[in-house]
C-alpha positions as CSV (number, residue, x, y, z in Angstrom):
1,M,0.9,44.0,73.7
2,A,-1.1,43.7,70.3
3,L,-0.5,40.8,68.6
4,D,0.9,40.6,64.9
5,L,0.8,38.0,61.9
6,D,3.7,36.7,63.0
7,D,2.5,36.0,66.3
8,I,-1.1,34.1,65.4
9,D,1.4,32.3,63.1
10,R,3.8,30.9,66.0
11,L,0.8,30.0,67.7
12,Y,-1.0,28.5,64.9
13,R,2.0,26.4,64.2
14,G,3.1,25.3,67.7
15,H,-0.4,24.8,69.1
16,A,-3.1,23.6,66.3
17,A,-2.8,20.1,66.6
18,Y,-3.3,20.1,70.7
19,L,-6.9,22.1,69.9
20,L,-7.5,19.7,67.4
21,R,-7.3,17.2,69.6
22,F,-9.3,19.7,72.1
23,F,-11.8,19.5,69.4
24,V,-11.9,16.2,68.2
25,Q,-12.4,15.2,71.6
26,R,-15.5,17.4,72.6
27,T,-17.2,17.0,68.9
28,M,-16.4,13.2,68.0
29,Q,-16.6,14.6,64.5
30,P,-13.0,15.3,63.3
31,E,-14.4,17.7,60.0
32,V,-15.9,19.8,62.6
33,A,-13.1,19.6,65.0
34,V,-10.8,21.2,61.6
35,D,-13.8,23.8,60.6
36,L,-13.3,24.9,64.6
37,V,-9.3,25.1,64.4
38,G,-9.6,27.0,61.6
39,E,-12.4,29.5,63.0
40,T,-10.5,29.8,66.3
41,F,-7.5,31.4,64.8
42,A,-9.8,32.7,62.3
43,Q,-11.1,35.0,65.4
44,A,-7.8,35.6,66.9
45,F,-6.5,37.3,63.8
46,A,-9.0,39.4,63.9
47,D,-9.3,40.2,67.4
48,R,-5.3,40.3,67.3
49,A,-5.7,44.5,68.4
50,K,-7.6,43.2,71.5
51,F,-5.0,41.2,73.3
52,R,-3.5,42.8,76.1
53,G,-1.2,39.9,77.8
54,R,2.1,39.5,77.6
55,G,4.0,36.7,76.0
56,D,3.4,33.2,74.6
57,G,1.9,31.9,77.8
58,E,-0.9,34.4,77.5
59,A,-1.2,34.6,73.9
60,L,-2.3,30.7,74.4
61,A,-4.6,31.0,76.9
62,W,-6.1,33.2,74.8
63,V,-7.2,31.3,72.1
64,F,-7.7,28.9,74.2
65,G,-10.9,30.9,75.4
66,I,-11.3,31.6,71.9
67,A,-11.9,28.2,71.2
68,R,-13.7,27.2,74.0
69,H,-16.0,30.3,73.2
70,E,-16.0,28.5,69.3
71,L,-16.9,25.5,70.6
72,S,-20.1,27.0,72.7
73,D,-21.0,28.3,69.8
74,Y,-21.0,25.6,67.7
75,F,-22.9,23.7,69.8
76,R,-25.8,26.3,70.5
77,R,-26.0,27.1,66.8
78,G,-25.3,23.4,65.3
79,V,-28.7,21.7,65.4
80,V,-30.5,25.0,63.8
81,E,-27.6,25.2,61.4
82,R,-27.4,22.1,60.0
83,R,-31.5,21.8,59.6
84,A,-31.3,25.0,57.5
85,L,-28.3,23.6,55.6
86,A,-30.5,20.1,54.9
87,R,-33.2,22.1,53.3
88,L,-31.3,24.1,51.1
89,G,-29.8,21.0,50.1
90,V,-25.8,22.0,50.7
91,Q,-24.0,19.3,51.7
92,A,-20.1,20.2,53.0
93,R,-17.1,18.4,51.3
94,P,-17.3,14.4,52.6
95,F,-13.6,13.5,54.5
96,T,-11.6,10.8,52.7
97,D,-9.8,8.3,54.4
98,S,-6.4,10.3,54.1
99,D,-8.2,13.2,55.8
100,Y,-9.2,10.9,58.6
101,E,-5.8,9.1,59.6
102,R,-4.4,12.8,59.4
103,V,-6.8,14.1,62.0
104,E,-6.5,11.3,64.0
105,A,-2.2,11.9,63.9
106,L,-3.0,15.1,64.9
107,A,-4.7,14.4,67.2
108,S,-2.9,11.5,68.7
109,L,-6.5,9.6,69.1
110,S,-4.6,6.2,68.7
111,S,-3.1,6.8,72.4
112,L,-6.4,8.0,73.5
113,R,-7.7,5.2,72.0
114,A,-5.7,2.5,73.9
115,G,-5.8,4.2,76.7
116,L,-9.5,4.2,77.3
117,T,-8.8,0.4,76.1
118,R,-6.9,-0.2,79.0
119,S,-9.6,1.5,81.2
120,L,-12.5,0.0,79.9
121,A,-11.0,-3.7,80.6
122,D,-10.5,-2.7,84.1
123,L,-14.0,-1.8,84.4
124,S,-16.2,-4.9,86.1
125,S,-18.6,-7.1,83.3
126,E,-21.6,-5.0,84.8
127,Q,-19.6,-1.4,85.1
128,R,-19.3,-2.1,81.4
129,E,-22.6,-3.4,81.2
130,A,-23.7,0.4,82.7
131,L,-21.7,2.3,80.1
132,Q,-23.8,0.9,77.8
133,L,-27.3,1.1,79.3
134,R,-26.0,5.0,79.4
135,K,-24.9,5.0,75.7
136,S,-28.2,3.3,74.1
137,A,-31.3,4.5,76.3
138,P,-31.4,7.7,78.0
139,T,-33.5,6.8,81.4
140,R,-32.5,7.6,84.8
141,N,-31.7,3.5,86.1
142,W,-28.2,3.7,84.3
143,R,-27.0,7.0,86.7
144,A,-26.7,4.6,89.5
145,R,-25.2,2.0,88.0
146,L,-22.5,4.6,86.1
147,A,-21.4,6.6,89.4
148,S,-18.6,4.0,90.1
149,P,-17.1,3.8,86.3
150,N,-17.3,7.0,86.0
151,R,-15.0,8.1,89.0
152,R,-12.4,5.1,87.4
153,L,-12.0,6.6,84.0
154,A,-11.6,9.8,85.2
155,H,-9.0,8.6,87.6
156,A,-7.0,6.7,84.3
């Protein structure tokens, strides 16, 4: 069953915020996340005749497959594209404070931040230090020290 414009619109209205959260959590860049949501639904619209599933559940899974491909493509082409844009002097319109606030609200980032803060507070000082080492210096030493806090954060 092919999807029509109303199907794509219903998927967008029902799940764009969740997709936004998906992209923000993976890119840590609200501007990129907004673009990836748009690209995902643009691709879903362009490929709507290729959809062979039945029902909204299968359609949503199909859209998330497109989202994963868009994210993968972004990471693959990102470095080259950013360098080319910089050489050309092209700059995207900067996000305003209200743009950031809107993305934060749509992606439920405040609740994620609160959960992460609680999980970090539960770590020992040595584990927090290991996370800081990983963030600041890509060395082999942090891997062994991170094993325990990563497991704890995964279960938070």
